[in-house]
Every structure is written in C-alpha cells, then in structure tokens.
Residue, then its C-alpha position, 0 to 999 in steps of 0.5 A: m500500500t502506498r504512502s498516499m493510500k495509507v494517509m487517505l485510509f487514515s483520514w477516512l477512518c477518522s471521519c467515520i469515528f469522529p464525524n463532527a470533528w471537522a464541522t465548521t461553525y459560521t457566525s452571522a454578522s447580525c440576526s437579519s435574514a440576509d446575514f443568516n442566508t449568507q452563512i447558510s449558503a456557505a455551510s454544508n451538512g453537519d456544520t453549524v450556523r450561529g447568530p452573533s455573539g450576544g444575540g440581538s434582534a431583527t425583523w426579517s424582510a425575506q424568507v430563510k429557506f434551505s435544504k441541509g442538515i445543519t444546526l441553526d443556533g439563534n444564539g439569542c436572536v429575537i426575530t420578528l416575522p411580519s408575514n408568511t413570506a418572511n419565515l424559516d422554511v426548511t427541508a430535511v435531508p437523509t444524510s445529516p440531522l437538522e436542529i433549530k434552537n435558541f431563537t425567539f420568534n415573534g409573529a408581528s400580525g398575530n396570524n403568520d402561516g408558519q413561523v418555522i416549517v420543516r418539510g420533507l420528513t420521511q422514514s429515511t430522513a435524518t432526525c430533526r430537532i426544534d428545541n429551546n426556542t420561544f414562539q410568540n403571537g403566531d398562527a402555525e408557530v411550528t408546522t411539520v410536513g411528512h412522516g418521519s422523526c422530528l423532536i419538538d422539545h423544551n420550547s415555550f409557545t404563546s398564542s394570543g390570536g383567537g383560533a390560532q393553531v400553535i403546532i400543526i402536524d401535516g402528513g402531506n401537502y394540502g390535498d395529499y391522501s397518500p400518508r394513509k398508505d404509509d406504515q406506522i408502528p406504534g411505540s416507535g421513534k419514527f414520528v413527530f414527537i412533541e414533548d416537554n414544552t410549555i404551551t399557553d393560549t391567552s385568547s380565551s379561545t376554545y379552538g384546538q391549538i394543536q392540530a393534525y391534517y392529511g394523515g399527520s402522525f405524532v406523539l404528544r407527551y409530557n407537555h404543560l398546556y395552559n388553555v390549550g386544546l388538542e384536535t385532529h382534523g376530519s372532513s369538513p363539517g357537514t360533508c361525507a368525503g375527503e377526510n383529511g385528519a390525522r393518521w396515528f397519534e400517541v397522547y399521554n402524560n400531558d397536564h392541562h390547565p384550563s381557565p374557568g369557563i373555557t372549554l378545551p377538550i381533547k378532540f379526535r375527528g379522525g385517525s387512531g392511536i393511544v391516549f392515556g395518563n392525561t390530567s386536567d385541573i378542570p374536567d372537560h371531555l375526550i371527544l370522539a367525533e365524525d363530521c359526516g352527518s350520514g353515510t355507512w360505517p366506516i368512513q375513510g379516515q374516521v376515528g378507529q381506521g388505520i392504513n388504507p392503500s386505496a385512500a383517495s380524496g372523496g373515497t371510502t374505506a374497506a373494513c380491512c383497515w379497522s384499527p381501534l383507538y385505545a384510551w385509559n386512565n385519563s383524569g378529567f376527560p370523560v368520553e363524549i361521542d359526537n355522531s353515535n351512528l358512525i363512532q362507537y366505543s366499549t370496554t372491549p374491541q367487539g362490544c358495539s353494534h357495527p358489523n362484527n360488533r366492532c368498536d371504533a374505540v376501546v376505553t378502559t381504566s387501565q392498559p389492556t394486556t393486548l391491543l389490536r391494530c392495522q397500521s402497516a403492510a405487514d399487519q395487512s399481510s398477517g390478517c388485520p387486525v393484529s394483536y400487539t403489546y404497546t410500550p411507549y418509546t424511550y423517554p426522554y427522546p434519546l436526542t435530548t440525552s445525547a452526549g454528542s460526539p466523543s472527544p478525540p483521544a489525546g496523543l494520537t499519532a499517524v505512523v505512515e511507512 
C-alpha cells in the first residue's frame, strides 16, 4: 500500500469515528435574514450556523429557506416575522440531522402561516430537532410536513390570536391522501414527537391549538398546556368525503390547565392511536367525533381506521383497515361521542353494534394486556387486525440525552511507512 493510500485510509477512518470533528461553525454578522442566508449558503451538512455573539434582534424582510442538515443556533436572536413570506422554511435531508434552537420568534400580525416549517420528513430522513426556542403571537408557530422523526422539545409557545393553531402536524401537502398508505408502528421513534414544552393560549379561545391534517402522525407527551386544546382534523363539517385528519397519534402524560369557563377538550375527528395518563385541573371531555352527518360505517379516515392503500380524496374505506383507538386512565376527560351512528366505543374491541360488533374505540381504566391494530403492510399481510403489546418509546427522546460526539483521544499519532 502506498504512502498516499495509507494517509487517505487514515483520514477516512477518522471521519467515520469522529464525524463532527471537522464541522465548521459560521457566525452571522447580525440576526437579519440576509446575514443568516449568507452563512447558510456557505455551510454544508453537519456544520453549524450561529447568530452573533450576544444575540440581538431583527425583523426579517425575506424568507430563510434551505435544504441541509445543519444546526441553526439563534444564539439569542429575537426575530420578528411580519408575514408568511418572511419565515424559516426548511427541508430535511437523509444524510445529516437538522436542529433549530435558541431563537425567539415573534409573529408581528398575530396570524403568520408558519413561523418555522420543516418539510420533507420521511422514514429515511435524518432526525430533526426544534428545541429551546420561544414562539410568540403566531398562527402555525411550528408546522411539520411528512412522516418521519422530528423532536419538538423544551420550547415555550404563546398564542394570543383567537383560533390560532400553535403546532400543526401535516402528513402531506394540502390535498395529499397518500400518508394513509404509509406504515406506522406504534411505540416507535419514527414520528413527530412533541414533548416537554410549555404551551399557553391567552385568547380565551376554545379552538384546538394543536392540530393534525392529511394523515399527520405524532406523539404528544409530557407537555404543560395552559388553555390549550388538542384536535385532529376530519372532513369538513357537514360533508361525507375527503377526510383529511390525522393518521396515528400517541397522547399521554400531558397536564392541562384550563381557565374557568373555557372549554378545551381533547378532540379526535379522525385517525387512531393511544391516549392515556392525561390530567386536567378542570374536567372537560375526550371527544370522539365524525363530521359526516350520514353515510355507512366506516368512513375513510374516521376515528378507529388505520392504513388504507386505496385512500383517495372523496373515497371510502374497506373494513380491512379497522384499527381501534385505545384510551385509559385519563383524569378529567370523560368520553363524549359526537355522531353515535358512525363512532362507537366499549370496554372491549367487539362490544358495539357495527358489523362484527366492532368498536371504533376501546376505553378502559387501565392498559389492556393486548391491543389490536392495522397500521402497516405487514399487519395487512398477517390478517388485520393484529394483536400487539404497546410500550411507549424511550423517554426522554434519546436526542435530548445525547452526549454528542466523543472527544478525540489525546496523543494520537499517524505512523505512515
């Protein structure tokens, strides 16, 4: 082996063992969108772009948009976003993780359509993380698009606009029904995780400040919610086609703190999932609803339906996709049914009046030993529904406890003969 080949091999081994050792940090001259865009353009996957030392403030005059796996560290920058054309719009990539942290984002108008948007999430994209930021006075303060791993943690969200949606989880783009065909594995890490955040609404609104559309899948856990409701979308009220609600959700161990007189339920208008251990200072309801006022059970994408390879706008679903929602041990959230013709629940999966006595939801005081699901192609091959034992994904999400790359060993010498 020649000397040059040995040097190249040694360099390659070092890059594998210490992948971040040669990453570059770029520092923005100010908090402006122009200065951030300049440094982001220079950065490559694995690099860090940081706000100026000591932070600062700026009103962004243009969009900051990129498709790279970098760490974007606001370093204390306070950003005012005057419109939805001046925001942070990022597309995830397969090869390098994305992180957005240490910003304050202020929505100047109180109705910005996405302060931070992360697009392109798939099962093969590297994990994204949005952490330790402050979001204020916006609509859709964080929006994710796609089915993949993204952690939204340790942020502070405050909304002051009536009807504002603080966090939006979209499985696909507007009108996209393909996310209902993706594999979704309960208890896995391949979801959008919303954990350890404080989310506050000051508008006295009764709207769902956390929303999911177009087959969006997410895990909402260990959050502190003040006057904040959760809602997964369904079809448009009064219609019986075009379901565009959530696909899968796991909602557990969140504490809710509503003000007296404000109705803030947990409301599911579509999709299926796991709901347990949530508490509320003032009793409200866990509402299972269906917007369609008529029709034959099951409606495409309604509560208690899972994977659907034939999903399409305006379509109906086959009984193959039955995948009941499970809820247990939620304090202050008695179950309420909206549209008992299409939504029924019992303490067992087959204790209802639908065909084959199937129920859309199973509500118990403790976790059942085994559950039923139809959420993947493998489930269908095995003959949906299949039974399984549910175990929540590791908490805290492993990204929050990562120690980072190991320090290079001292005194390392390359000997080339």
